[in-house]
PyMOL Python script that loads the backbone (N, CA, C, O; Angstrom):
from pymol import cmd

cmd.read_pdbstr("""\
ATOM      1  N   UNK A   1       7.934  -8.577  16.316  1.00  0.00           N
ATOM      2  CA  UNK A   1       9.176  -7.196  16.494  1.00  0.00           C
ATOM      3  C   UNK A   1       7.956  -6.675  18.048  1.00  0.00           C
ATOM      4  O   UNK A   1       6.782  -6.797  18.398  1.00  0.00           O
ATOM      5  N   UNK A   2       8.885  -6.246  18.382  1.00  0.00           N
ATOM      6  CA  UNK A   2       8.163  -5.442  19.456  1.00  0.00           C
ATOM      7  C   UNK A   2       8.181  -4.149  19.287  1.00  0.00           C
ATOM      8  O   UNK A   2       8.864  -3.500  18.495  1.00  0.00           O
ATOM      9  N   UNK A   3       6.795  -3.502  20.664  1.00  0.00           N
ATOM     10  CA  UNK A   3       6.711  -1.928  20.222  1.00  0.00           C
ATOM     11  C   UNK A   3       8.100  -0.415  20.078  1.00  0.00           C
ATOM     12  O   UNK A   3       8.171   0.785  19.814  1.00  0.00           O
ATOM     13  N   UNK A   4       9.098  -1.781  20.535  1.00  0.00           N
ATOM     14  CA  UNK A   4      10.218  -0.349  21.205  1.00  0.00           C
ATOM     15  C   UNK A   4      10.880  -1.101  19.640  1.00  0.00           C
ATOM     16  O   UNK A   4      11.667  -0.353  19.060  1.00  0.00           O
ATOM     17  N   UNK A   5      10.646  -2.359  19.005  1.00  0.00           N
ATOM     18  CA  UNK A   5      12.253  -2.350  18.039  1.00  0.00           C
ATOM     19  C   UNK A   5      10.838  -1.525  16.484  1.00  0.00           C
ATOM     20  O   UNK A   5      10.850  -1.061  15.344  1.00  0.00           O
ATOM     21  N   UNK A   6      10.402  -1.679  17.003  1.00  0.00           N
ATOM     22  CA  UNK A   6       9.215  -0.636  16.057  1.00  0.00           C
ATOM     23  C   UNK A   6       9.928   1.239  15.634  1.00  0.00           C
ATOM     24  O   UNK A   6      10.647   1.888  14.874  1.00  0.00           O
ATOM     25  N   UNK A   7       9.103   1.294  16.722  1.00  0.00           N
ATOM     26  CA  UNK A   7       9.697   3.003  17.334  1.00  0.00           C
ATOM     27  C   UNK A   7      11.049   2.965  17.024  1.00  0.00           C
ATOM     28  O   UNK A   7      11.004   3.634  15.991  1.00  0.00           O
ATOM     29  N   UNK A   8      12.546   2.593  17.196  1.00  0.00           N
ATOM     30  CA  UNK A   8      14.160   2.539  17.117  1.00  0.00           C
ATOM     31  C   UNK A   8      13.936   2.319  15.170  1.00  0.00           C
ATOM     32  O   UNK A   8      14.721   2.890  14.412  1.00  0.00           O
ATOM     33  N   UNK A   9      12.908   1.531  14.682  1.00  0.00           N
ATOM     34  CA  UNK A   9      12.967   1.451  13.620  1.00  0.00           C
ATOM     35  C   UNK A   9      13.006   2.579  12.196  1.00  0.00           C
ATOM     36  O   UNK A   9      13.781   2.826  11.272  1.00  0.00           O
ATOM     37  N   UNK A  10      10.940   3.308  12.946  1.00  0.00           N
ATOM     38  CA  UNK A  10      10.686   4.597  12.727  1.00  0.00           C
ATOM     39  C   UNK A  10      11.753   5.664  12.652  1.00  0.00           C
ATOM     40  O   UNK A  10      12.148   6.472  11.811  1.00  0.00           O
ATOM     41  N   UNK A  11      12.046   5.326  13.871  1.00  0.00           N
ATOM     42  CA  UNK A  11      13.245   6.782  14.186  1.00  0.00           C
ATOM     43  C   UNK A  11      14.250   6.589  13.218  1.00  0.00           C
ATOM     44  O   UNK A  11      14.567   7.668  12.719  1.00  0.00           O
ATOM     45  N   UNK A  12      14.733   5.845  12.863  1.00  0.00           N
ATOM     46  CA  UNK A  12      15.764   4.948  11.573  1.00  0.00           C
ATOM     47  C   UNK A  12      15.143   5.415  10.374  1.00  0.00           C
ATOM     48  O   UNK A  12      15.717   5.033   9.354  1.00  0.00           O
ATOM     49  N   UNK A  13      14.386   5.953  10.244  1.00  0.00           N
ATOM     50  CA  UNK A  13      14.183   6.395   8.413  1.00  0.00           C
ATOM     51  C   UNK A  13      12.996   4.931   7.452  1.00  0.00           C
ATOM     52  O   UNK A  13      12.616   4.921   6.281  1.00  0.00           O
ATOM     53  N   UNK A  14      12.741   3.911   8.567  1.00  0.00           N
ATOM     54  CA  UNK A  14      11.939   2.368   8.260  1.00  0.00           C
ATOM     55  C   UNK A  14      10.862   2.920   7.323  1.00  0.00           C
ATOM     56  O   UNK A  14      10.650   3.947   7.968  1.00  0.00           O
ATOM     57  N   UNK A  15      10.208   2.990   6.513  1.00  0.00           N
ATOM     58  CA  UNK A  15       8.869   2.946   6.437  1.00  0.00           C
ATOM     59  C   UNK A  15       8.326   1.560   5.810  1.00  0.00           C
ATOM     60  O   UNK A  15       8.977   0.712   5.200  1.00  0.00           O
ATOM     61  N   UNK A  16       7.332   1.567   6.042  1.00  0.00           N
ATOM     62  CA  UNK A  16       6.710  -0.372   5.372  1.00  0.00           C
ATOM     63  C   UNK A  16       7.217   0.282   3.813  1.00  0.00           C
ATOM     64  O   UNK A  16       7.701   1.390   3.580  1.00  0.00           O
ATOM     65  N   UNK A  17       6.877  -0.959   2.776  1.00  0.00           N
ATOM     66  CA  UNK A  17       7.559  -0.766   1.670  1.00  0.00           C
ATOM     67  C   UNK A  17       6.176  -0.941   0.398  1.00  0.00           C
ATOM     68  O   UNK A  17       5.414  -1.904   0.314  1.00  0.00           O
ATOM     69  N   UNK A  18       6.177  -0.045  -0.237  1.00  0.00           N
ATOM     70  CA  UNK A  18       4.771   0.322  -0.520  1.00  0.00           C
ATOM     71  C   UNK A  18       4.976  -1.150  -1.899  1.00  0.00           C
ATOM     72  O   UNK A  18       6.070  -1.617  -2.214  1.00  0.00           O
ATOM     73  N   UNK A  19       3.606  -1.605  -2.499  1.00  0.00           N
ATOM     74  CA  UNK A  19       3.394  -2.595  -3.159  1.00  0.00           C
ATOM     75  C   UNK A  19       4.362  -3.413  -4.779  1.00  0.00           C
ATOM     76  O   UNK A  19       3.586  -4.209  -4.250  1.00  0.00           O
ATOM     77  N   UNK A  20       4.671  -3.629  -5.274  1.00  0.00           N
ATOM     78  CA  UNK A  20       5.290  -3.565  -6.597  1.00  0.00           C
ATOM     79  C   UNK A  20       3.892  -3.197  -7.519  1.00  0.00           C
ATOM     80  O   UNK A  20       3.587  -2.340  -8.347  1.00  0.00           O
ATOM     81  N   UNK A  21       3.329  -4.197  -6.965  1.00  0.00           N
ATOM     82  CA  UNK A  21       2.092  -3.642  -7.996  1.00  0.00           C
ATOM     83  C   UNK A  21       1.096  -1.947  -7.533  1.00  0.00           C
ATOM     84  O   UNK A  21       0.339  -1.357  -8.304  1.00  0.00           O
ATOM     85  N   UNK A  22       1.394  -1.580  -6.271  1.00  0.00           N
ATOM     86  CA  UNK A  22       0.821   0.137  -6.188  1.00  0.00           C
ATOM     87  C   UNK A  22       0.578   0.951  -6.916  1.00  0.00           C
ATOM     88  O   UNK A  22       1.618   1.450  -6.486  1.00  0.00           O
ATOM     89  N   UNK A  23       0.188   1.731  -7.729  1.00  0.00           N
ATOM     90  CA  UNK A  23       0.290   2.280  -8.953  1.00  0.00           C
ATOM     91  C   UNK A  23       1.236   3.638  -7.890  1.00  0.00           C
ATOM     92  O   UNK A  23       1.265   3.878  -6.683  1.00  0.00           O
ATOM     93  N   UNK A  24       1.905   4.266  -9.119  1.00  0.00           N
ATOM     94  CA  UNK A  24       3.028   5.008  -8.828  1.00  0.00           C
ATOM     95  C   UNK A  24       2.164   6.449  -7.854  1.00  0.00           C
ATOM     96  O   UNK A  24       2.307   7.149  -6.851  1.00  0.00           O
ATOM     97  N   UNK A  25       1.714   6.334  -8.421  1.00  0.00           N
ATOM     98  CA  UNK A  25       0.279   8.529  -7.783  1.00  0.00           C
ATOM     99  C   UNK A  25       0.372   7.776  -6.617  1.00  0.00           C
ATOM    100  O   UNK A  25       1.127   8.288  -5.791  1.00  0.00           O
ATOM    101  N   UNK A  26      -0.223   6.574  -6.225  1.00  0.00           N
ATOM    102  CA  UNK A  26      -0.410   5.941  -4.485  1.00  0.00           C
ATOM    103  C   UNK A  26       0.723   6.396  -3.731  1.00  0.00           C
ATOM    104  O   UNK A  26       0.676   7.313  -2.911  1.00  0.00           O
ATOM    105  N   UNK A  27       1.925   5.612  -4.083  1.00  0.00           N
ATOM    106  CA  UNK A  27       3.252   5.670  -3.290  1.00  0.00           C
ATOM    107  C   UNK A  27       4.032   6.733  -3.156  1.00  0.00           C
ATOM    108  O   UNK A  27       4.868   6.976  -2.287  1.00  0.00           O
ATOM    109  N   UNK A  28       3.495   7.724  -4.642  1.00  0.00           N
ATOM    110  CA  UNK A  28       3.789   9.067  -3.961  1.00  0.00           C
ATOM    111  C   UNK A  28       2.802   9.565  -2.838  1.00  0.00           C
ATOM    112  O   UNK A  28       3.300  10.377  -2.058  1.00  0.00           O
ATOM    113  N   UNK A  29       1.084   9.109  -2.557  1.00  0.00           N
ATOM    114  CA  UNK A  29       0.713   9.457  -2.012  1.00  0.00           C
ATOM    115  C   UNK A  29       1.450   9.247   0.057  1.00  0.00           C
ATOM    116  O   UNK A  29       1.577   9.868   1.112  1.00  0.00           O
ATOM    117  N   UNK A  30       1.741   7.675  -0.713  1.00  0.00           N
ATOM    118  CA  UNK A  30       2.809   7.370   1.166  1.00  0.00           C
ATOM    119  C   UNK A  30       3.083   8.054   1.641  1.00  0.00           C
ATOM    120  O   UNK A  30       2.586   8.760   2.519  1.00  0.00           O
ATOM    121  N   UNK A  31       4.839   7.954   0.679  1.00  0.00           N
ATOM    122  CA  UNK A  31       6.045   8.891   0.802  1.00  0.00           C
ATOM    123  C   UNK A  31       5.567   9.982   1.559  1.00  0.00           C
ATOM    124  O   UNK A  31       6.294  10.382   2.468  1.00  0.00           O
ATOM    125  N   UNK A  32       4.417  10.577   1.348  1.00  0.00           N
ATOM    126  CA  UNK A  32       4.056  11.678   1.335  1.00  0.00           C
ATOM    127  C   UNK A  32       3.807  12.040   3.300  1.00  0.00           C
ATOM    128  O   UNK A  32       4.079  12.869   4.169  1.00  0.00           O
ATOM    129  N   UNK A  33       3.062  10.638   3.064  1.00  0.00           N
ATOM    130  CA  UNK A  33       2.338  10.622   4.620  1.00  0.00           C
ATOM    131  C   UNK A  33       3.304  10.823   5.379  1.00  0.00           C
ATOM    132  O   UNK A  33       3.360  11.705   6.236  1.00  0.00           O
ATOM    133  N   UNK A  34       4.310   9.858   5.073  1.00  0.00           N
ATOM    134  CA  UNK A  34       5.720   9.223   6.260  1.00  0.00           C
ATOM    135  C   UNK A  34       6.212   9.790   6.254  1.00  0.00           C
ATOM    136  O   UNK A  34       6.862   9.606   7.282  1.00  0.00           O
ATOM    137  N   UNK A  35       6.771  11.073   5.542  1.00  0.00           N
ATOM    138  CA  UNK A  35       7.941  12.306   5.883  1.00  0.00           C
ATOM    139  C   UNK A  35       8.382  12.212   7.290  1.00  0.00           C
ATOM    140  O   UNK A  35       7.670  12.379   8.280  1.00  0.00           O
ATOM    141  N   UNK A  36       9.440  11.972   7.266  1.00  0.00           N
ATOM    142  CA  UNK A  36      10.046  12.292   8.203  1.00  0.00           C
ATOM    143  C   UNK A  36       9.771  13.533   8.906  1.00  0.00           C
ATOM    144  O   UNK A  36       9.289  13.536  10.039  1.00  0.00           O
ATOM    145  N   UNK A  37      10.065  14.593   8.260  1.00  0.00           N
ATOM    146  CA  UNK A  37       9.711  16.063   8.795  1.00  0.00           C
ATOM    147  C   UNK A  37       9.365  16.229   8.700  1.00  0.00           C
ATOM    148  O   UNK A  37       9.108  16.554   7.541  1.00  0.00           O
ATOM    149  N   UNK A  38       8.147  16.476  10.162  1.00  0.00           N
ATOM    150  CA  UNK A  38       7.102  16.707   9.751  1.00  0.00           C
ATOM    151  C   UNK A  38       6.424  18.113   8.689  1.00  0.00           C
ATOM    152  O   UNK A  38       5.274  18.283   8.286  1.00  0.00           O
ATOM    153  N   UNK A  39       7.649  18.937   8.482  1.00  0.00           N
ATOM    154  CA  UNK A  39       7.780  20.171   7.537  1.00  0.00           C
ATOM    155  C   UNK A  39       7.121  19.883   6.000  1.00  0.00           C
ATOM    156  O   UNK A  39       6.557  20.786   5.381  1.00  0.00           O
ATOM    157  N   UNK A  40       7.272  18.449   5.442  1.00  0.00           N
ATOM    158  CA  UNK A  40       7.446  18.125   4.713  1.00  0.00           C
ATOM    159  C   UNK A  40       6.829  16.898   4.646  1.00  0.00           C
ATOM    160  O   UNK A  40       7.312  15.946   4.032  1.00  0.00           O
ATOM    161  N   UNK A  41       5.458  16.860   5.431  1.00  0.00           N
ATOM    162  CA  UNK A  41       4.468  15.831   5.316  1.00  0.00           C
ATOM    163  C   UNK A  41       3.145  16.924   5.219  1.00  0.00           C
ATOM    164  O   UNK A  41       2.914  17.984   5.800  1.00  0.00           O
ATOM    165  N   UNK A  42       2.101  15.814   3.783  1.00  0.00           N
ATOM    166  CA  UNK A  42       1.611  16.511   3.302  1.00  0.00           C
ATOM    167  C   UNK A  42       0.265  16.683   4.521  1.00  0.00           C
ATOM    168  O   UNK A  42       0.122  16.187   5.639  1.00  0.00           O
ATOM    169  N   UNK A  43      -0.526  17.551   3.765  1.00  0.00           N
ATOM    170  CA  UNK A  43      -1.644  18.555   5.080  1.00  0.00           C
ATOM    171  C   UNK A  43      -3.082  17.203   4.525  1.00  0.00           C
ATOM    172  O   UNK A  43      -3.236  16.328   3.673  1.00  0.00           O
ATOM    173  N   UNK A  44      -3.604  17.633   5.322  1.00  0.00           N
ATOM    174  CA  UNK A  44      -4.680  15.931   4.840  1.00  0.00           C
ATOM    175  C   UNK A  44      -5.599  16.637   3.839  1.00  0.00           C
ATOM    176  O   UNK A  44      -6.125  15.904   3.002  1.00  0.00           O
ATOM    177  N   UNK A  45      -5.905  18.088   3.788  1.00  0.00           N
ATOM    178  CA  UNK A  45      -6.165  18.683   2.859  1.00  0.00           C
ATOM    179  C   UNK A  45      -5.962  18.411   1.654  1.00  0.00           C
ATOM    180  O   UNK A  45      -6.859  18.076   0.881  1.00  0.00           O
ATOM    181  N   UNK A  46      -4.550  18.544   1.301  1.00  0.00           N
ATOM    182  CA  UNK A  46      -3.442  17.962   0.350  1.00  0.00           C
ATOM    183  C   UNK A  46      -3.478  16.763   0.091  1.00  0.00           C
ATOM    184  O   UNK A  46      -3.175  16.441  -1.058  1.00  0.00           O
ATOM    185  N   UNK A  47      -3.971  15.391   1.353  1.00  0.00           N
ATOM    186  CA  UNK A  47      -4.146  14.269   1.003  1.00  0.00           C
ATOM    187  C   UNK A  47      -5.343  14.195   0.201  1.00  0.00           C
ATOM    188  O   UNK A  47      -5.483  13.454  -0.771  1.00  0.00           O
ATOM    189  N   UNK A  48      -6.304  15.103   0.715  1.00  0.00           N
ATOM    190  CA  UNK A  48      -7.966  15.074   0.796  1.00  0.00           C
ATOM    191  C   UNK A  48      -7.953  15.436  -1.207  1.00  0.00           C
ATOM    192  O   UNK A  48      -8.948  15.194  -1.890  1.00  0.00           O
ATOM    193  N   UNK A  49      -7.150  15.797  -1.574  1.00  0.00           N
ATOM    194  CA  UNK A  49      -7.447  16.578  -2.692  1.00  0.00           C
ATOM    195  C   UNK A  49      -6.680  15.562  -3.738  1.00  0.00           C
ATOM    196  O   UNK A  49      -7.189  15.356  -4.840  1.00  0.00           O
ATOM    197  N   UNK A  50      -5.580  15.004  -3.403  1.00  0.00           N
ATOM    198  CA  UNK A  50      -4.600  13.836  -4.274  1.00  0.00           C
ATOM    199  C   UNK A  50      -5.659  12.948  -4.397  1.00  0.00           C
ATOM    200  O   UNK A  50      -6.064  12.766  -5.545  1.00  0.00           O
ATOM    201  N   UNK A  51      -6.331  12.216  -3.289  1.00  0.00           N
ATOM    202  CA  UNK A  51      -7.570  11.000  -2.988  1.00  0.00           C
ATOM    203  C   UNK A  51      -8.664  11.104  -4.426  1.00  0.00           C
ATOM    204  O   UNK A  51      -8.862  10.406  -5.420  1.00  0.00           O
ATOM    205  N   UNK A  52      -9.086  12.105  -3.999  1.00  0.00           N
ATOM    206  CA  UNK A  52     -10.089  12.859  -4.866  1.00  0.00           C
ATOM    207  C   UNK A  52      -9.164  12.122  -6.386  1.00  0.00           C
ATOM    208  O   UNK A  52      -9.191  10.907  -6.580  1.00  0.00           O
ATOM    209  N   UNK A  53      -8.443  13.039  -7.285  1.00  0.00           N
ATOM    210  CA  UNK A  53      -7.835  13.026  -7.574  1.00  0.00           C
ATOM    211  C   UNK A  53      -7.447  11.170  -7.958  1.00  0.00           C
ATOM    212  O   UNK A  53      -8.282  10.679  -8.717  1.00  0.00           O
ATOM    213  N   UNK A  54      -6.788  10.604  -7.695  1.00  0.00           N
ATOM    214  CA  UNK A  54      -6.718   9.609  -7.690  1.00  0.00           C
ATOM    215  C   UNK A  54      -8.189   8.641  -7.734  1.00  0.00           C
ATOM    216  O   UNK A  54      -8.033   7.563  -8.307  1.00  0.00           O
ATOM    217  N   UNK A  55      -9.021   8.804  -7.411  1.00  0.00           N
ATOM    218  CA  UNK A  55     -10.570   7.967  -6.972  1.00  0.00           C
ATOM    219  C   UNK A  55     -10.969   8.187  -8.806  1.00  0.00           C
ATOM    220  O   UNK A  55     -11.251   7.182  -9.459  1.00  0.00           O
ATOM    221  N   UNK A  56     -10.949   9.434  -9.409  1.00  0.00           N
ATOM    222  CA  UNK A  56     -11.306  10.252 -11.097  1.00  0.00           C
ATOM    223  C   UNK A  56     -10.527   9.875 -11.864  1.00  0.00           C
ATOM    224  O   UNK A  56     -10.811  10.314 -12.978  1.00  0.00           O
ATOM    225  N   UNK A  57      -9.303   9.021 -11.867  1.00  0.00           N
ATOM    226  CA  UNK A  57      -8.659   8.123 -12.303  1.00  0.00           C
ATOM    227  C   UNK A  57      -9.268   6.681 -12.441  1.00  0.00           C
ATOM    228  O   UNK A  57      -9.325   6.231 -13.586  1.00  0.00           O
ATOM    229  N   UNK A  58      -9.744   5.882 -11.374  1.00  0.00           N
ATOM    230  CA  UNK A  58     -10.700   4.511 -11.713  1.00  0.00           C
ATOM    231  C   UNK A  58     -11.760   4.685 -11.583  1.00  0.00           C
ATOM    232  O   UNK A  58     -12.400   3.783 -11.042  1.00  0.00           O
ATOM    233  N   UNK A  59     -12.468   5.918 -12.010  1.00  0.00           N
ATOM    234  CA  UNK A  59     -13.787   5.836 -12.709  1.00  0.00           C
ATOM    235  C   UNK A  59     -13.618   6.020 -14.022  1.00  0.00           C
ATOM    236  O   UNK A  59     -14.541   5.545 -14.683  1.00  0.00           O
ATOM    237  N   UNK A  60     -13.365   6.175 -14.206  1.00  0.00           N
ATOM    238  CA  UNK A  60     -12.752   5.688 -16.182  1.00  0.00           C
ATOM    239  C   UNK A  60     -12.882   4.360 -16.751  1.00  0.00           C
ATOM    240  O   UNK A  60     -12.507   4.142 -17.903  1.00  0.00           O
TER     241      UNK A  60
END
""", "prot")
cmd.dss("prot")
cmd.show_as("cartoon", "prot")
cmd.util.cbc("prot")
cmd.orient("prot")
């Protein structure tokens, strides 16, 4: 795929699919990072908090 094709696909809403084995919480994080509308994308503060919470889950 060329760079131009990537740009067109992303503008058309294409996003890399999540692997089937990816935990739901990580899938949600990914979707929120890839939101088309900037106002719907999570801030870095929100992303950091979510990553910290996910890491806590894996410490048990």
